[in-house]
ROLO-179659 format. One record per atom (N, C-alpha, C): x, y, z. Coordinates in steps of 0.05 Angstrom, whole numbers, plus 5000, padded with zeros to 4 digits. Example, Ala and Ser with C-alpha at 12.3 -4.5 7.8 and 13.67 -1.06 7.14 Angstrom:
% ROLO-179659
526448865156;524649105156;526449345156;525749555142;527349795143;525850015157;
END
This chain:
% ROLO-179659
808224526870;810124486849;812824616855;814924486846;817624596850;818824666824;820324876824;821724966800;823824756791;823724686766;825524466756;828424556759;828924816757;831724896757;832924946785;831425096802;832525176828;831325026851;829024896847;827724746868;825924916886;825725176879;823925356894;821125326886;819325496897;816525476890;816025566862;814625396846;814125456818;811525626816;811525806796;809125966791;807825886765;809025716749;807925646723;808725356717;806725196709;807224926700;807024916670;809024796657;809024756628;808724456622;806324376618;805824086615;807223966591;807424126569;808724016545;811623976548;812824116568;815624076575;816023896600;813823816611;813823656636;815623796657;815124056660;816724226678;815124446690;816224566711;815024796724;817324986731;816725246733;818825436738;817925646758;819825756773;819325996788;819426236769;818726466779;818626696761;821226766747;823426796762;826026866749;826926646729;826526386736;827426186718;825726156694;823126216696;821426216673;822226436654;822726676664;823526896647;826126826632;828026686646;830426606634;829826396612;828026206619;827225996599;826126136574;824326326578;823026466556;825126596538;827026736551;829126876535;830826676520;831426456533;833026246519;831626136494;829026106496;827526006474;827626206450;827426456456;827626666435;830426656424;832526636441;835226636432;835826386414;834626166421;834925926406;833725946378;831326076377;830026126351;831826306333;832826516345;834526696330;837026556320;838226396337;840726256330;840226046309;838225876314;837725646297;837125726268;835625946265;834826026238;836326276228;838426346243;840126576235;838326816227;836526886245;834627096240;835927366236;837727436254;839127686252;841627666270;843427856265;845927866281;845928106300;847828116317;848128336336;848728596321;849828566298;850628806283;848328926267;846128786264;843828876248;841829016265;840429206253;838229346266;835729196258;834029156278;831528996274;829129176278;827329156258;824729296260;822729106272;821629166296;819828986309;816929096306;815328946292;812529016288;811028976314;809829196325;808429176350;805529256347;803729116360;800929166358;799729266384;801329266405;800329336432;799429086448;799628856435;798928606449;801328486464;800728266478;802728136495;805028016479;804427906456;806427766440;808627956429;807628156415;809528336402;811128506422;809728596443;811128756464;813028576480;812128326485;813928136499;816428086482;816128056456;818428006439;820328246440;819128486437;820828726437;822328756464;820928686486;822228686512;824628506514;824328256503;826528076504;828928176487;828328276463;830528366446;831928606458;830428776471;831729006485;833428916508;832328716524;833828616546;836428476537;836328356514;838628206503;840528396489;839928646487;841828836476;841728866446;839628776433;839528806403;838729096397;839629196374;838829456364;836129436351;834029536364;831329506354;829829766352;827929776334;826029996333;823229876330;821329976343;818629876341;817129996317;815329846305;813729946283;810729896291;809230116294;806330086299;804830176274;803129996264;801430066242;798730146252;798030396248;795330496257;793330416236;791630226244;789530116226;787030286225;786830476244;784430646245;781930496254;782330286271;780030126280;778930256307;777530466304;776130586327;777830616352;776630566375;778030586401;780230366404;779830146390;781829936392;784530026383;784630166360;787230266350;788330486368;786630656379;787530866397;788830746422;787530546433;788630416458;791230266452;791230116430;793629956424;796030136417;795530356404;797630546398;798730666424;796930736442;797730846468;799530646484;798830396483;800430186496;803230176485;803430186458;806030176445;807730426451;806430656450;807830906456;808830906485;807130816504;808030816532;810330616536;810130386524;812230186526;814930296516;814830426493;817230536481;818430766498;816630936508;817531156525;818831066551;817730856563;818830756588;821530636585;822130546561;824730406556;826530576539;825730816532;827430986515;828030866488;826130716477;826430576452;825030726429;826130746406;824730886384;822330726373;820330876365;817830766355;817030916330;816630766308;815530886283;812530836283;810931036275;808030996272;807331056243;806030866230;805230896202;802130866201;800831056187;797931056184;797130896159;795530696162;794430546139;792730726122;791130896134;789331066119;790931256101;793131356111;794731546095;795831406070;796731156073;797931016050;795930886032;793730776044;791830626029;789630806017;788931016032;786731186024;784231136040;784330946059;782030896076;783030736100;781730776123;782330616147;781130336143;782030146157;781229866154;778129836156;776829966175;773829926176;772330006151;773530186136;772130286111;772530106087;774529926089;775329776065;773229586055;771929436073;769929246064;767629386050;766629606061;764429746047;765129856020;767729926017;768630055992;769329845971;770229605980;771329405961;769929135962;768329085983;767128825988;769228605994;771628695999;773728506006;773528456036;773828196045;773728146074;775728316089;774828426112;776528616127;779228496135;779228246145;781728126154;783628086131;782628026108;784227986084;785628246076;784128466075;785228726068;787228816090;786628756115;788428826137;791128686135;791028426130;793428266127;795128356104;793828406081;795228506058;796628766064;795128956076;796229226082;798529206102;798329036123;800529016142;803028906130;802728696114;805228586101;806528786083;804928936068;806029136050;807429366065;806029466085;807129696099;809529636117;809529386128;811929306143;814429296125;814029186102;816329166083;817129446074;815229616067;815729876058;817230046079;816230036104;817530186125;820330086130;820829826129;823529716133;825429816111;824429806086;826129896064;826830196066;824830356072;825230646073;827030726096;826930576118;828530646142;831130486143;831730316124;834230176123;834529936141;832229806148;832429566164;832429316146;834329126151;834428896134;832428676142;831128706165;829428486175;827228606192;824828476190;822528546206;821928296224;821628346250;820928126268;818028166277;816427956276;813627966285;813227786309;811027826324;810527686348;808827436345;808927306322;807427056318;808526836336;806726716352;807626506371;806926226361;807426026377;807025746369;804125706362;802225816378;799325776373;798625896346;799626136340;799026266314;800026096291;802425996293;803625856271;802325576268;801625446289;800225186288;797425226275;796025436283;793425486272;793525556242;795525706234;795925776206;796425516190;798125346201;798825096187;796424916185;794824906207;792424736207;790524826185;790025086183;788325196162;789325136134;791825166130;792925116103;792724816096;793224646115;792924356109;790024276105;788324396121;785424326119;784424366091;785424576078;784524646050;786724576030;788924466039;791224396021;792024636004;792524856017;793425096004;796525076002;797524985979;800324915977;802225165978;801325385967;803125625967;803625725996;801525746013;802125826041;803925616055;803525366049;805225156061;808125186053;808525276029;811325316019;812625546033;810925746041;812125986054;812125976084;810825776096;810725776125;813425696137;814625886151;817325846162;817726056184;819325996204;820026196225;821726416213;823026376190;824826576179;824526566148;823426786136;823326796107;825526976097;827226866079;829527026070;828627236050;830427416044;830027626024;830527495997;828527485980;828827375953;828827585931;828927835939;828928065921;830128295935;831628465921;832828705934;830828885949;828328875941;826329045954;824528885973;825528655981;823928486000;825728426024;825028526047;826728476071;826028206084;827828116100;827327856114;825127896134;823527676138;821427686158;821927446178;821927496203;822527286223;820527286245;820227056258;818327016280;819726886304;821127036320;822726926342;821126796364;818426826365;816826706386;815626436378;816326336355;815026096345;815325856363;817325856381;817725636399;816125656425;814725876428;813225936453;810325956449;808725846468;805825846465;804726116473;802126156466;800726396474;800626426505;800126206518;800026206547;802726286559;804926196547;807626266557;808226556552;807326676529;807826956524;806127126543;803727036549;802027176568;803327176596;804526946604;805826926630;808327106631;809827116609;812127286608;811327586611;809327666596;808427946598;807428016626;806027826639;805127876666;807427906685;809327716684;811627726702;813527956697;813528056673;815228286666;813628546670;811128526678;809428756683;809128936658;808828806635;808328946610;805429016608;804829266603;802129356601;801229326572;799529136566;798729086538;795629086535;794729116511;791929116506;790828836506;788728786522;787628516526;785528456505;783928646497;781728596479;782728516451;781128336439;781728246411;780728466392;781928466369;780928646348;777928596343;776228806342;773328766338;772628616313;774428616293;773828466269;774628176270;775928096292;776927816294;774727626302;772427726312;770227546320;769327386296;769227126301;768326936280;770526856260;772926956264;775126886246;775726586247;776226466225;776826176224;779326116239;781226296240;783726246255;783226196284;781226336296;780626296324;779326026328;777725936309;776525666311;778625456309;780625496292;782825306289;784425296315;784825526327;786325536353;784825376374;782225406375;780625266395;780724966391;780624876366;780924586361;783624486370;785624636365;788324556373;788724566403;787324756416;787524776445;786224526458;784024436447;782724196457;784623956454;785923936432;787823716428;790123736447;791123986452;793324036471;792623956499;790123996507;789223926534;789423626539;788723476517;788723186519;791623076516;793123206498;795823106491;797723346492;798823416516;800723636518;803123606499;803623816484;805823806465;804823766436;802223726433;801123666406;801623886386;801224136395;801724366377;804624386369;806324346388;809224356383;810024136363;809023896368;809723666350;808623706322;806223826320;804923876295;806524066278;807224296290;808624506276;811524416270;812924326290;815724256287;816124016268;814123836269;814323606251;814023696222;812223886217;811923996190;814424136181;815524316199;817924466191;820324276184;820524056199;822723876195;822323686172;819823576169;819323356151;817523426128;815623616132;813723676112;814423906094;815424126105;815924366089;817824326066;819924156069;821824116047;820324026021;818123876025;816723776001;815223995986;814724216000;813224445988;815024675980;817524665987;819324905983;819524985954;819524785936;819824855907;817425015897;815124995911;812825145902;813025445909;815025515925;815425795933;817025945912;818025805892;819625935871;817726075851;817526335853;815926495835;817626725825;816826835802;818227065791;817227325804;819027465816;818327715829;819027955812;817028135810;817428385795;817128625814;817628865803;817129115818;814529225808;812829305826;810129425819;810629665802;809129685780;809429895760;808830175773;807330175795;806530425807;808330495831;808530325850;809830395875;812730275878;813330085860;816029965861;816429745881;814329675896;814629455915;814329185901;815028975914;815228715902;812428595897;812028475873;809528345866;810128125846;808227945842;808527745822;807227825795;805828045795;804528145771;805628415763;803828575751;804628835742;804129045764;801729025776;801029195799;800929025824;801929125846;801728975871;798928985882;798328795901;795728775912;794929025928;796829155940;796229395955;795329625937;796729665915;795929865895;793129805883;792629555878;790029475868;787829535888;788429475913;786429535934;786029835937;788129985935;787830285936;786130385913;786530265889;784930355866;782030295870;781430055882;778629985887;777330195906;778730275926;777730465945;777230735931;779030825914;778731075900;776231065881;775930835868;773530815849;771030825865;770930695888;768530695904;767730965915;769731145917;769231415927;768531605904;
END
């Protein structure tokens, strides 16, 4: 294979783009895709400070690497979920990445804020572990950004993640998630920061290739609680479709964003209040995070 840009020896073939790239040109391609996402959706400006949520995996560290290389003012945010050795290793990867690049990293303990580490939540509340984890991460990302003065949080969700989420929502016709699915969610309340996904144009395979070529040391193992998750099943179904029809995931997601999402946008209009206890944004009187914390306290 020859690199589409320079004609040299290619190291990676991208069937959905009908192209192949050498290492330097693929890295440039990857960065351009991130830049296009930021520009197209006005995710953030050069003057804004960006809080990058990092998990120690290839996607979030790859995103942080690109933004640092592009000269954006960024700070990493690692949420310590307290998941045994998995959390210890993932935290170490984030700390090493930040130290090597002289970049600031915030570490927030879920146990300290919630009252229990993620592995304890299911036993205390009977709530599915992944559900409690997702709720906690969304809450703590927003809380950390507000407290530290960041107007926007960037996450490492890639094309595969977004297509799988969309597939699951459509499979069950969950209209509220469909209304919220977007590469860039605006701030709709003074205590709600913007949330953006600059990797939505890039596949998981492409982010893995970028991390490898950039020699980013990331955690390879999946979260131990991810086994059996429906999102992984949805990804596998979409991967099979992609193998037969390259570009299927891209067309599915981008077609929805262009033609489908506008039909659901009005469903995203809800009245937002401030939680009576913590002051964070909620649609009720108490936010879901405070309710979860109460359940844990009662169980103890």
